[in-house]
PDB file with SEQRES, HELIX, SHEET and CRYST1 records, atoms N, CA, C and O in Angstrom:
SEQRES   1 A   82  MET PHE TYR LYS ARG ILE GLU PHE LYS ASN VAL VAL GLY          
SEQRES   2 A   82  GLN LYS VAL LYS VAL THR GLU ILE PRO VAL VAL ALA ALA          
SEQRES   3 A   82  ASN ASP ARG TYR TYR PHE MET ILE GLN ALA ARG LEU GLN          
SEQRES   4 A   82  LEU PHE ILE SER SER LEU TYR LYS ASN PRO GLN GLU LYS          
SEQRES   5 A   82  SER SER TYR SER PHE ARG GLU TYR LEU LYS ARG LYS ILE          
SEQRES   6 A   82  ARG TRP SER ASP PHE GLU ASP LEU PHE HIS ASP TYR SER          
SEQRES   7 A   82  LYS THR ASN SER                                              
HELIX    1 AA1 TYR A   31  LYS A   47  1                                  17    
HELIX    2 AA2 PHE A   57  LYS A   64  1                                   8    
HELIX    3 AA3 TRP A   67  GLU A   71  1                                   5    
HELIX    4 AA4 ASP A   72  ASP A   76  3                                   5    
HELIX    5 AA5 TYR A   77  THR A   80  1                                   4    
SHEET    1 AA1 3 TYR A   3  LYS A   9  0                                        
SHEET    2 AA1 3 LYS A  15  PRO A  22 -1                                        
SHEET    3 AA1 3 SER A  54  SER A  56  1                                        
CRYST1    1.000    1.000    1.000  90.00  90.00  90.00 P 1           1          
ATOM      1  N   MET A   1       0.848  -1.172   0.000  1.00  0.00           N  
ATOM      2  CA  MET A   1       0.000   0.000   0.000  1.00  0.00           C  
ATOM      3  C   MET A   1       0.894   1.236   0.000  1.00  0.00           C  
ATOM      4  O   MET A   1       1.965   1.258   0.607  1.00  0.00           O  
ATOM      5  N   PHE A   2       0.427   2.239  -0.687  1.00  0.00           N  
ATOM      6  CA  PHE A   2       1.122   3.514  -0.698  1.00  0.00           C  
ATOM      7  C   PHE A   2       0.542   4.422   0.375  1.00  0.00           C  
ATOM      8  O   PHE A   2      -0.641   4.342   0.708  1.00  0.00           O  
ATOM      9  N   TYR A   3       1.387   5.276   0.901  1.00  0.00           N  
ATOM     10  CA  TYR A   3       0.956   6.250   1.899  1.00  0.00           C  
ATOM     11  C   TYR A   3       1.393   7.628   1.444  1.00  0.00           C  
ATOM     12  O   TYR A   3       2.400   7.782   0.754  1.00  0.00           O  
ATOM     13  N   LYS A   4       0.627   8.619   1.839  1.00  0.00           N  
ATOM     14  CA  LYS A   4       1.026   9.988   1.548  1.00  0.00           C  
ATOM     15  C   LYS A   4       1.214  10.740   2.859  1.00  0.00           C  
ATOM     16  O   LYS A   4       0.832  10.266   3.929  1.00  0.00           O  
ATOM     17  N   ARG A   5       1.811  11.921   2.749  1.00  0.00           N  
ATOM     18  CA  ARG A   5       2.075  12.759   3.915  1.00  0.00           C  
ATOM     19  C   ARG A   5       1.631  14.176   3.552  1.00  0.00           C  
ATOM     20  O   ARG A   5       1.787  14.614   2.413  1.00  0.00           O  
ATOM     21  N   ILE A   6       1.081  14.881   4.531  1.00  0.00           N  
ATOM     22  CA  ILE A   6       0.652  16.262   4.339  1.00  0.00           C  
ATOM     23  C   ILE A   6       1.360  17.127   5.366  1.00  0.00           C  
ATOM     24  O   ILE A   6       1.439  16.776   6.543  1.00  0.00           O  
ATOM     25  N   GLU A   7       1.872  18.255   4.912  1.00  0.00           N  
ATOM     26  CA  GLU A   7       2.484  19.234   5.812  1.00  0.00           C  
ATOM     27  C   GLU A   7       1.786  20.570   5.599  1.00  0.00           C  
ATOM     28  O   GLU A   7       1.521  20.970   4.465  1.00  0.00           O  
ATOM     29  N   PHE A   8       1.491  21.256   6.697  1.00  0.00           N  
ATOM     30  CA  PHE A   8       0.830  22.560   6.622  1.00  0.00           C  
ATOM     31  C   PHE A   8       1.158  23.361   7.868  1.00  0.00           C  
ATOM     32  O   PHE A   8       1.718  22.836   8.830  1.00  0.00           O  
ATOM     33  N   LYS A   9       0.806  24.631   7.840  1.00  0.00           N  
ATOM     34  CA  LYS A   9       0.968  25.472   9.023  1.00  0.00           C  
ATOM     35  C   LYS A   9      -0.409  25.722   9.616  1.00  0.00           C  
ATOM     36  O   LYS A   9      -1.365  26.025   8.901  1.00  0.00           O  
ATOM     37  N   ASN A  10      -0.496  25.588  10.947  1.00  0.00           N  
ATOM     38  CA  ASN A  10      -1.789  25.788  11.606  1.00  0.00           C  
ATOM     39  C   ASN A  10      -2.057  27.271  11.831  1.00  0.00           C  
ATOM     40  O   ASN A  10      -1.308  28.124  11.356  1.00  0.00           O  
ATOM     41  N   VAL A  11      -3.113  27.567  12.548  1.00  0.00           N  
ATOM     42  CA  VAL A  11      -3.565  28.931  12.791  1.00  0.00           C  
ATOM     43  C   VAL A  11      -2.482  29.837  13.373  1.00  0.00           C  
ATOM     44  O   VAL A  11      -2.416  31.020  13.040  1.00  0.00           O  
ATOM     45  N   VAL A  12      -1.644  29.290  14.231  1.00  0.00           N  
ATOM     46  CA  VAL A  12      -0.608  30.099  14.881  1.00  0.00           C  
ATOM     47  C   VAL A  12       0.727  30.023  14.153  1.00  0.00           C  
ATOM     48  O   VAL A  12       1.724  30.554  14.642  1.00  0.00           O  
ATOM     49  N   GLY A  13       0.764  29.374  12.995  1.00  0.00           N  
ATOM     50  CA  GLY A  13       1.979  29.304  12.199  1.00  0.00           C  
ATOM     51  C   GLY A  13       2.890  28.136  12.498  1.00  0.00           C  
ATOM     52  O   GLY A  13       3.988  28.060  11.946  1.00  0.00           O  
ATOM     53  N   GLN A  14       2.463  27.212  13.365  1.00  0.00           N  
ATOM     54  CA  GLN A  14       3.254  26.032  13.696  1.00  0.00           C  
ATOM     55  C   GLN A  14       3.174  25.029  12.531  1.00  0.00           C  
ATOM     56  O   GLN A  14       2.085  24.743  12.032  1.00  0.00           O  
ATOM     57  N   LYS A  15       4.312  24.506  12.107  1.00  0.00           N  
ATOM     58  CA  LYS A  15       4.341  23.517  11.043  1.00  0.00           C  
ATOM     59  C   LYS A  15       3.879  22.175  11.591  1.00  0.00           C  
ATOM     60  O   LYS A  15       4.395  21.696  12.601  1.00  0.00           O  
ATOM     61  N   VAL A  16       2.893  21.565  10.911  1.00  0.00           N  
ATOM     62  CA  VAL A  16       2.310  20.300  11.337  1.00  0.00           C  
ATOM     63  C   VAL A  16       2.449  19.296  10.193  1.00  0.00           C  
ATOM     64  O   VAL A  16       2.230  19.632   9.029  1.00  0.00           O  
ATOM     65  N   LYS A  17       2.814  18.066  10.535  1.00  0.00           N  
ATOM     66  CA  LYS A  17       2.983  17.006   9.548  1.00  0.00           C  
ATOM     67  C   LYS A  17       2.055  15.851   9.924  1.00  0.00           C  
ATOM     68  O   LYS A  17       2.037  15.409  11.072  1.00  0.00           O  
ATOM     69  N   VAL A  18       1.285  15.368   8.946  1.00  0.00           N  
ATOM     70  CA  VAL A  18       0.426  14.201   9.131  1.00  0.00           C  
ATOM     71  C   VAL A  18       0.953  13.119   8.191  1.00  0.00           C  
ATOM     72  O   VAL A  18       0.995  13.312   6.976  1.00  0.00           O  
ATOM     73  N   THR A  19       1.353  11.983   8.756  1.00  0.00           N  
ATOM     74  CA  THR A  19       1.948  10.898   7.973  1.00  0.00           C  
ATOM     75  C   THR A  19       1.041   9.674   7.962  1.00  0.00           C  
ATOM     76  O   THR A  19       0.022   9.637   8.652  1.00  0.00           O  
ATOM     77  N   GLU A  20       1.416   8.687   7.183  1.00  0.00           N  
ATOM     78  CA  GLU A  20       0.738   7.392   7.078  1.00  0.00           C  
ATOM     79  C   GLU A  20      -0.737   7.521   6.663  1.00  0.00           C  
ATOM     80  O   GLU A  20      -1.620   6.899   7.253  1.00  0.00           O  
ATOM     81  N   ILE A  21      -0.973   8.332   5.651  1.00  0.00           N  
ATOM     82  CA  ILE A  21      -2.319   8.471   5.097  1.00  0.00           C  
ATOM     83  C   ILE A  21      -2.436   7.472   3.954  1.00  0.00           C  
ATOM     84  O   ILE A  21      -1.730   7.607   2.954  1.00  0.00           O  
ATOM     85  N   PRO A  22      -3.304   6.477   4.074  1.00  0.00           N  
ATOM     86  CA  PRO A  22      -3.393   5.451   3.020  1.00  0.00           C  
ATOM     87  C   PRO A  22      -3.954   6.031   1.718  1.00  0.00           C  
ATOM     88  O   PRO A  22      -4.870   6.853   1.730  1.00  0.00           O  
ATOM     89  N   VAL A  23      -3.390   5.588   0.613  1.00  0.00           N  
ATOM     90  CA  VAL A  23      -3.863   5.984  -0.711  1.00  0.00           C  
ATOM     91  C   VAL A  23      -4.694   4.832  -1.256  1.00  0.00           C  
ATOM     92  O   VAL A  23      -4.195   3.722  -1.437  1.00  0.00           O  
ATOM     93  N   VAL A  24      -5.967   5.108  -1.515  1.00  0.00           N  
ATOM     94  CA  VAL A  24      -6.869   4.093  -2.067  1.00  0.00           C  
ATOM     95  C   VAL A  24      -7.569   4.681  -3.292  1.00  0.00           C  
ATOM     96  O   VAL A  24      -7.668   5.900  -3.436  1.00  0.00           O  
ATOM     97  N   ALA A  25      -8.047   3.813  -4.158  1.00  0.00           N  
ATOM     98  CA  ALA A  25      -8.748   4.244  -5.370  1.00  0.00           C  
ATOM     99  C   ALA A  25     -10.091   4.877  -5.001  1.00  0.00           C  
ATOM    100  O   ALA A  25     -10.667   4.588  -3.952  1.00  0.00           O  
ATOM    101  N   ALA A  26     -10.570   5.741  -5.884  1.00  0.00           N  
ATOM    102  CA  ALA A  26     -11.835   6.440  -5.635  1.00  0.00           C  
ATOM    103  C   ALA A  26     -13.017   5.481  -5.544  1.00  0.00           C  
ATOM    104  O   ALA A  26     -14.027   5.816  -4.926  1.00  0.00           O  
ATOM    105  N   ASN A  27     -12.915   4.308  -6.139  1.00  0.00           N  
ATOM    106  CA  ASN A  27     -14.016   3.344  -6.066  1.00  0.00           C  
ATOM    107  C   ASN A  27     -13.857   2.356  -4.912  1.00  0.00           C  
ATOM    108  O   ASN A  27     -14.669   1.440  -4.778  1.00  0.00           O  
ATOM    109  N   ASP A  28     -12.845   2.518  -4.090  1.00  0.00           N  
ATOM    110  CA  ASP A  28     -12.613   1.652  -2.933  1.00  0.00           C  
ATOM    111  C   ASP A  28     -13.671   1.912  -1.871  1.00  0.00           C  
ATOM    112  O   ASP A  28     -14.117   3.047  -1.706  1.00  0.00           O  
ATOM    113  N   ARG A  29     -14.073   0.883  -1.159  1.00  0.00           N  
ATOM    114  CA  ARG A  29     -15.129   1.040  -0.147  1.00  0.00           C  
ATOM    115  C   ARG A  29     -14.704   1.922   1.023  1.00  0.00           C  
ATOM    116  O   ARG A  29     -15.564   2.437   1.736  1.00  0.00           O  
ATOM    117  N   TYR A  30     -13.395   2.111   1.243  1.00  0.00           N  
ATOM    118  CA  TYR A  30     -12.919   2.939   2.342  1.00  0.00           C  
ATOM    119  C   TYR A  30     -12.576   4.371   1.918  1.00  0.00           C  
ATOM    120  O   TYR A  30     -12.170   5.183   2.750  1.00  0.00           O  
ATOM    121  N   TYR A  31     -12.735   4.677   0.650  1.00  0.00           N  
ATOM    122  CA  TYR A  31     -12.338   5.994   0.139  1.00  0.00           C  
ATOM    123  C   TYR A  31     -13.046   7.134   0.886  1.00  0.00           C  
ATOM    124  O   TYR A  31     -12.390   8.049   1.386  1.00  0.00           O  
ATOM    125  N   PHE A  32     -14.372   7.080   0.961  1.00  0.00           N  
ATOM    126  CA  PHE A  32     -15.128   8.150   1.613  1.00  0.00           C  
ATOM    127  C   PHE A  32     -14.769   8.262   3.092  1.00  0.00           C  
ATOM    128  O   PHE A  32     -14.610   9.368   3.610  1.00  0.00           O  
ATOM    129  N   MET A  33     -14.642   7.126   3.773  1.00  0.00           N  
ATOM    130  CA  MET A  33     -14.321   7.137   5.196  1.00  0.00           C  
ATOM    131  C   MET A  33     -12.958   7.790   5.435  1.00  0.00           C  
ATOM    132  O   MET A  33     -12.802   8.588   6.359  1.00  0.00           O  
ATOM    133  N   ILE A  34     -11.981   7.451   4.604  1.00  0.00           N  
ATOM    134  CA  ILE A  34     -10.652   8.045   4.758  1.00  0.00           C  
ATOM    135  C   ILE A  34     -10.706   9.546   4.521  1.00  0.00           C  
ATOM    136  O   ILE A  34     -10.117  10.313   5.282  1.00  0.00           O  
ATOM    137  N   GLN A  35     -11.398   9.972   3.482  1.00  0.00           N  
ATOM    138  CA  GLN A  35     -11.487  11.394   3.170  1.00  0.00           C  
ATOM    139  C   GLN A  35     -12.175  12.173   4.295  1.00  0.00           C  
ATOM    140  O   GLN A  35     -11.708  13.239   4.695  1.00  0.00           O  
ATOM    141  N   ALA A  36     -13.282  11.636   4.797  1.00  0.00           N  
ATOM    142  CA  ALA A  36     -14.020  12.324   5.861  1.00  0.00           C  
ATOM    143  C   ALA A  36     -13.212  12.388   7.159  1.00  0.00           C  
ATOM    144  O   ALA A  36     -13.136  13.443   7.790  1.00  0.00           O  
ATOM    145  N   ARG A  37     -12.615  11.277   7.555  1.00  0.00           N  
ATOM    146  CA  ARG A  37     -11.808  11.242   8.785  1.00  0.00           C  
ATOM    147  C   ARG A  37     -10.580  12.137   8.673  1.00  0.00           C  
ATOM    148  O   ARG A  37     -10.203  12.805   9.636  1.00  0.00           O  
ATOM    149  N   LEU A  38      -9.959  12.151   7.498  1.00  0.00           N  
ATOM    150  CA  LEU A  38      -8.782  12.994   7.294  1.00  0.00           C  
ATOM    151  C   LEU A  38      -9.153  14.469   7.395  1.00  0.00           C  
ATOM    152  O   LEU A  38      -8.419  15.261   7.987  1.00  0.00           O  
ATOM    153  N   GLN A  39     -10.281  14.831   6.822  1.00  0.00           N  
ATOM    154  CA  GLN A  39     -10.730  16.224   6.902  1.00  0.00           C  
ATOM    155  C   GLN A  39     -10.994  16.637   8.352  1.00  0.00           C  
ATOM    156  O   GLN A  39     -10.608  17.731   8.761  1.00  0.00           O  
ATOM    157  N   LEU A  40     -11.640  15.781   9.121  1.00  0.00           N  
ATOM    158  CA  LEU A  40     -11.896  16.082  10.532  1.00  0.00           C  
ATOM    159  C   LEU A  40     -10.595  16.198  11.325  1.00  0.00           C  
ATOM    160  O   LEU A  40     -10.439  17.099  12.149  1.00  0.00           O  
ATOM    161  N   PHE A  41      -9.670  15.285  11.070  1.00  0.00           N  
ATOM    162  CA  PHE A  41      -8.393  15.262  11.784  1.00  0.00           C  
ATOM    163  C   PHE A  41      -7.580  16.514  11.482  1.00  0.00           C  
ATOM    164  O   PHE A  41      -7.081  17.167  12.399  1.00  0.00           O  
ATOM    165  N   ILE A  42      -7.444  16.850  10.213  1.00  0.00           N  
ATOM    166  CA  ILE A  42      -6.663  18.031   9.838  1.00  0.00           C  
ATOM    167  C   ILE A  42      -7.326  19.300  10.351  1.00  0.00           C  
ATOM    168  O   ILE A  42      -6.639  20.218  10.799  1.00  0.00           O  
ATOM    169  N   SER A  43      -8.633  19.364  10.291  1.00  0.00           N  
ATOM    170  CA  SER A  43      -9.355  20.527  10.798  1.00  0.00           C  
ATOM    171  C   SER A  43      -9.089  20.742  12.284  1.00  0.00           C  
ATOM    172  O   SER A  43      -8.883  21.873  12.723  1.00  0.00           O  
ATOM    173  N   SER A  44      -9.093  19.654  13.059  1.00  0.00           N  
ATOM    174  CA  SER A  44      -8.837  19.789  14.499  1.00  0.00           C  
ATOM    175  C   SER A  44      -7.398  20.216  14.763  1.00  0.00           C  
ATOM    176  O   SER A  44      -7.143  20.992  15.683  1.00  0.00           O  
ATOM    177  N   LEU A  45      -6.454  19.717  13.966  1.00  0.00           N  
ATOM    178  CA  LEU A  45      -5.049  20.107  14.138  1.00  0.00           C  
ATOM    179  C   LEU A  45      -4.818  21.551  13.704  1.00  0.00           C  
ATOM    180  O   LEU A  45      -4.001  22.257  14.295  1.00  0.00           O  
ATOM    181  N   TYR A  46      -5.527  21.983  12.684  1.00  0.00           N  
ATOM    182  CA  TYR A  46      -5.352  23.338  12.164  1.00  0.00           C  
ATOM    183  C   TYR A  46      -5.840  24.393  13.156  1.00  0.00           C  
ATOM    184  O   TYR A  46      -5.194  25.422  13.356  1.00  0.00           O  
ATOM    185  N   LYS A  47      -6.975  24.122  13.764  1.00  0.00           N  
ATOM    186  CA  LYS A  47      -7.610  25.115  14.640  1.00  0.00           C  
ATOM    187  C   LYS A  47      -7.009  25.183  16.032  1.00  0.00           C  
ATOM    188  O   LYS A  47      -7.082  26.227  16.680  1.00  0.00           O  
ATOM    189  N   ASN A  48      -6.416  24.098  16.507  1.00  0.00           N  
ATOM    190  CA  ASN A  48      -5.913  24.040  17.876  1.00  0.00           C  
ATOM    191  C   ASN A  48      -4.400  23.847  17.898  1.00  0.00           C  
ATOM    192  O   ASN A  48      -3.907  22.828  17.415  1.00  0.00           O  
ATOM    193  N   PRO A  49      -3.659  24.797  18.445  1.00  0.00           N  
ATOM    194  CA  PRO A  49      -2.205  24.612  18.562  1.00  0.00           C  
ATOM    195  C   PRO A  49      -1.903  23.361  19.384  1.00  0.00           C  
ATOM    196  O   PRO A  49      -2.536  23.119  20.411  1.00  0.00           O  
ATOM    197  N   GLN A  50      -0.946  22.579  18.932  1.00  0.00           N  
ATOM    198  CA  GLN A  50      -0.613  21.317  19.575  1.00  0.00           C  
ATOM    199  C   GLN A  50       0.823  21.343  20.086  1.00  0.00           C  
ATOM    200  O   GLN A  50       1.638  22.156  19.652  1.00  0.00           O  
ATOM    201  N   GLU A  51       1.111  20.446  21.008  1.00  0.00           N  
ATOM    202  CA  GLU A  51       2.479  20.306  21.511  1.00  0.00           C  
ATOM    203  C   GLU A  51       3.363  19.593  20.495  1.00  0.00           C  
ATOM    204  O   GLU A  51       4.528  19.950  20.324  1.00  0.00           O  
ATOM    205  N   LYS A  52       2.814  18.590  19.824  1.00  0.00           N  
ATOM    206  CA  LYS A  52       3.578  17.827  18.846  1.00  0.00           C  
ATOM    207  C   LYS A  52       3.483  18.500  17.477  1.00  0.00           C  
ATOM    208  O   LYS A  52       2.578  19.296  17.229  1.00  0.00           O  
ATOM    209  N   SER A  53       4.426  18.171  16.592  1.00  0.00           N  
ATOM    210  CA  SER A  53       4.377  18.722  15.247  1.00  0.00           C  
ATOM    211  C   SER A  53       4.196  17.628  14.194  1.00  0.00           C  
ATOM    212  O   SER A  53       4.055  17.930  13.009  1.00  0.00           O  
ATOM    213  N   SER A  54       4.199  16.368  14.612  1.00  0.00           N  
ATOM    214  CA  SER A  54       4.041  15.262  13.673  1.00  0.00           C  
ATOM    215  C   SER A  54       3.013  14.269  14.224  1.00  0.00           C  
ATOM    216  O   SER A  54       3.058  13.893  15.395  1.00  0.00           O  
ATOM    217  N   TYR A  55       2.087  13.853  13.355  1.00  0.00           N  
ATOM    218  CA  TYR A  55       1.012  12.955  13.756  1.00  0.00           C  
ATOM    219  C   TYR A  55       0.869  11.833  12.748  1.00  0.00           C  
ATOM    220  O   TYR A  55       1.117  12.029  11.559  1.00  0.00           O  
ATOM    221  N   SER A  56       0.473  10.665  13.208  1.00  0.00           N  
ATOM    222  CA  SER A  56       0.224   9.514  12.354  1.00  0.00           C  
ATOM    223  C   SER A  56      -1.284   9.369  12.157  1.00  0.00           C  
ATOM    224  O   SER A  56      -2.030   9.178  13.118  1.00  0.00           O  
ATOM    225  N   PHE A  57      -1.722   9.461  10.904  1.00  0.00           N  
ATOM    226  CA  PHE A  57      -3.139   9.272  10.606  1.00  0.00           C  
ATOM    227  C   PHE A  57      -3.536   7.826  10.881  1.00  0.00           C  
ATOM    228  O   PHE A  57      -4.675   7.552  11.261  1.00  0.00           O  
ATOM    229  N   ARG A  58      -2.615   6.919  10.693  1.00  0.00           N  
ATOM    230  CA  ARG A  58      -2.884   5.506  10.981  1.00  0.00           C  
ATOM    231  C   ARG A  58      -3.225   5.302  12.458  1.00  0.00           C  
ATOM    232  O   ARG A  58      -4.175   4.589  12.782  1.00  0.00           O  
ATOM    233  N   GLU A  59      -2.459   5.920  13.347  1.00  0.00           N  
ATOM    234  CA  GLU A  59      -2.739   5.815  14.782  1.00  0.00           C  
ATOM    235  C   GLU A  59      -4.077   6.473  15.133  1.00  0.00           C  
ATOM    236  O   GLU A  59      -4.808   5.980  15.992  1.00  0.00           O  
ATOM    237  N   TYR A  60      -4.388   7.566  14.479  1.00  0.00           N  
ATOM    238  CA  TYR A  60      -5.672   8.239  14.689  1.00  0.00           C  
ATOM    239  C   TYR A  60      -6.817   7.310  14.291  1.00  0.00           C  
ATOM    240  O   TYR A  60      -7.786   7.162  15.036  1.00  0.00           O  
ATOM    241  N   LEU A  61      -6.706   6.682  13.111  1.00  0.00           N  
ATOM    242  CA  LEU A  61      -7.751   5.767  12.660  1.00  0.00           C  
ATOM    243  C   LEU A  61      -7.888   4.559  13.578  1.00  0.00           C  
ATOM    244  O   LEU A  61      -8.990   4.047  13.769  1.00  0.00           O  
ATOM    245  N   LYS A  62      -6.784   4.106  14.142  1.00  0.00           N  
ATOM    246  CA  LYS A  62      -6.813   2.958  15.045  1.00  0.00           C  
ATOM    247  C   LYS A  62      -7.738   3.233  16.228  1.00  0.00           C  
ATOM    248  O   LYS A  62      -8.396   2.323  16.733  1.00  0.00           O  
ATOM    249  N   ARG A  63      -7.785   4.486  16.665  1.00  0.00           N  
ATOM    250  CA  ARG A  63      -8.637   4.855  17.804  1.00  0.00           C  
ATOM    251  C   ARG A  63     -10.059   5.204  17.386  1.00  0.00           C  
ATOM    252  O   ARG A  63     -10.966   5.154  18.217  1.00  0.00           O  
ATOM    253  N   LYS A  64     -10.277   5.555  16.127  1.00  0.00           N  
ATOM    254  CA  LYS A  64     -11.564   6.114  15.716  1.00  0.00           C  
ATOM    255  C   LYS A  64     -12.486   5.180  14.947  1.00  0.00           C  
ATOM    256  O   LYS A  64     -13.695   5.411  14.911  1.00  0.00           O  
ATOM    257  N   ILE A  65     -11.947   4.130  14.330  1.00  0.00           N  
ATOM    258  CA  ILE A  65     -12.813   3.245  13.543  1.00  0.00           C  
ATOM    259  C   ILE A  65     -12.837   1.849  14.153  1.00  0.00           C  
ATOM    260  O   ILE A  65     -12.021   1.516  15.012  1.00  0.00           O  
ATOM    261  N   ARG A  66     -13.788   1.043  13.694  1.00  0.00           N  
ATOM    262  CA  ARG A  66     -13.896  -0.336  14.184  1.00  0.00           C  
ATOM    263  C   ARG A  66     -12.625  -1.101  13.856  1.00  0.00           C  
ATOM    264  O   ARG A  66     -12.020  -0.898  12.803  1.00  0.00           O  
ATOM    265  N   TRP A  67     -12.228  -1.974  14.758  1.00  0.00           N  
ATOM    266  CA  TRP A  67     -10.991  -2.723  14.574  1.00  0.00           C  
ATOM    267  C   TRP A  67     -11.035  -3.571  13.301  1.00  0.00           C  
ATOM    268  O   TRP A  67     -10.028  -3.688  12.603  1.00  0.00           O  
ATOM    269  N   SER A  68     -12.183  -4.157  12.998  1.00  0.00           N  
ATOM    270  CA  SER A  68     -12.282  -4.989  11.789  1.00  0.00           C  
ATOM    271  C   SER A  68     -12.034  -4.152  10.532  1.00  0.00           C  
ATOM    272  O   SER A  68     -11.387  -4.619   9.595  1.00  0.00           O  
ATOM    273  N   ASP A  69     -12.543  -2.922  10.510  1.00  0.00           N  
ATOM    274  CA  ASP A  69     -12.295  -2.034   9.368  1.00  0.00           C  
ATOM    275  C   ASP A  69     -10.829  -1.631   9.302  1.00  0.00           C  
ATOM    276  O   ASP A  69     -10.248  -1.558   8.219  1.00  0.00           O  
ATOM    277  N   PHE A  70     -10.239  -1.374  10.450  1.00  0.00           N  
ATOM    278  CA  PHE A  70      -8.820  -1.014  10.493  1.00  0.00           C  
ATOM    279  C   PHE A  70      -7.966  -2.153   9.939  1.00  0.00           C  
ATOM    280  O   PHE A  70      -7.066  -1.922   9.132  1.00  0.00           O  
ATOM    281  N   GLU A  71      -8.248  -3.377  10.373  1.00  0.00           N  
ATOM    282  CA  GLU A  71      -7.499  -4.526   9.870  1.00  0.00           C  
ATOM    283  C   GLU A  71      -7.690  -4.712   8.374  1.00  0.00           C  
ATOM    284  O   GLU A  71      -6.727  -4.972   7.652  1.00  0.00           O  
ATOM    285  N   ASP A  72      -8.923  -4.582   7.902  1.00  0.00           N  
ATOM    286  CA  ASP A  72      -9.187  -4.706   6.468  1.00  0.00           C  
ATOM    287  C   ASP A  72      -8.395  -3.664   5.680  1.00  0.00           C  
ATOM    288  O   ASP A  72      -7.794  -3.972   4.650  1.00  0.00           O  
ATOM    289  N   LEU A  73      -8.403  -2.461   6.166  1.00  0.00           N  
ATOM    290  CA  LEU A  73      -7.748  -1.370   5.460  1.00  0.00           C  
ATOM    291  C   LEU A  73      -6.236  -1.510   5.439  1.00  0.00           C  
ATOM    292  O   LEU A  73      -5.627  -1.373   4.378  1.00  0.00           O  
ATOM    293  N   PHE A  74      -5.622  -1.776   6.564  1.00  0.00           N  
ATOM    294  CA  PHE A  74      -4.169  -1.781   6.644  1.00  0.00           C  
ATOM    295  C   PHE A  74      -3.527  -3.155   6.447  1.00  0.00           C  
ATOM    296  O   PHE A  74      -2.478  -3.247   5.810  1.00  0.00           O  
ATOM    297  N   HIS A  75      -4.117  -4.206   6.966  1.00  0.00           N  
ATOM    298  CA  HIS A  75      -3.476  -5.518   6.888  1.00  0.00           C  
ATOM    299  C   HIS A  75      -3.758  -6.233   5.580  1.00  0.00           C  
ATOM    300  O   HIS A  75      -2.842  -6.802   4.986  1.00  0.00           O  
ATOM    301  N   ASP A  76      -4.998  -6.219   5.116  1.00  0.00           N  
ATOM    302  CA  ASP A  76      -5.319  -6.917   3.884  1.00  0.00           C  
ATOM    303  C   ASP A  76      -4.653  -6.275   2.678  1.00  0.00           C  
ATOM    304  O   ASP A  76      -4.189  -6.979   1.780  1.00  0.00           O  
ATOM    305  N   TYR A  77      -4.598  -4.953   2.643  1.00  0.00           N  
ATOM    306  CA  TYR A  77      -3.971  -4.280   1.519  1.00  0.00           C  
ATOM    307  C   TYR A  77      -2.474  -4.560   1.470  1.00  0.00           C  
ATOM    308  O   TYR A  77      -1.904  -4.735   0.393  1.00  0.00           O  
ATOM    309  N   SER A  78      -1.849  -4.601   2.625  1.00  0.00           N  
ATOM    310  CA  SER A  78      -0.410  -4.866   2.627  1.00  0.00           C  
ATOM    311  C   SER A  78      -0.120  -6.297   2.171  1.00  0.00           C  
ATOM    312  O   SER A  78       0.931  -6.549   1.580  1.00  0.00           O  
ATOM    313  N   LYS A  79      -1.022  -7.231   2.433  1.00  0.00           N  
ATOM    314  CA  LYS A  79      -0.816  -8.611   1.999  1.00  0.00           C  
ATOM    315  C   LYS A  79      -1.009  -8.745   0.484  1.00  0.00           C  
ATOM    316  O   LYS A  79      -0.226  -9.420  -0.183  1.00  0.00           O  
ATOM    317  N   THR A  80      -2.039  -8.110  -0.052  1.00  0.00           N  
ATOM    318  CA  THR A  80      -2.340  -8.252  -1.472  1.00  0.00           C  
ATOM    319  C   THR A  80      -1.373  -7.468  -2.345  1.00  0.00           C  
ATOM    320  O   THR A  80      -1.182  -7.816  -3.510  1.00  0.00           O  
ATOM    321  N   ASN A  81      -0.760  -6.420  -1.812  1.00  0.00           N  
ATOM    322  CA  ASN A  81       0.153  -5.612  -2.610  1.00  0.00           C  
ATOM    323  C   ASN A  81       1.613  -5.988  -2.403  1.00  0.00           C  
ATOM    324  O   ASN A  81       2.501  -5.320  -2.935  1.00  0.00           O  
ATOM    325  N   SER A  82       1.875  -7.039  -1.644  1.00  0.00           N  
ATOM    326  CA  SER A  82       3.271  -7.459  -1.402  1.00  0.00           C  
ATOM    327  C   SER A  82       3.757  -8.352  -2.521  1.00  0.00           C  
ATOM    328  O   SER A  82       4.902  -8.804  -2.497  1.00  0.00           O  
TER     329      SER A  82                                                      
END                                                                             
C-alpha cells in the first residue's frame, strides 16, 4: 500500500505534519471514510495549537474506527500488494 504525507501550518503558524495516510482508489469502499476522517483530523489540528508537530493518521484511525475495518484497510492491503 502507498501512503502519503501532508504538511501545513496551523492557525498560529506552527508547522504540522500528518503521515501514514493510506492511498486508495476512488471506487474503494474505504475511500469516503478516509477522506471524511482525514478532513476532521486536519481541521482539528489546524484550529488548535498542539504540543507535537508530527502525527500519524494511521494511529488516529486505530482509535476512531472499528478494529475490523482497520485490519481490512491496513493488513489486507499490505498482503495483497506485497
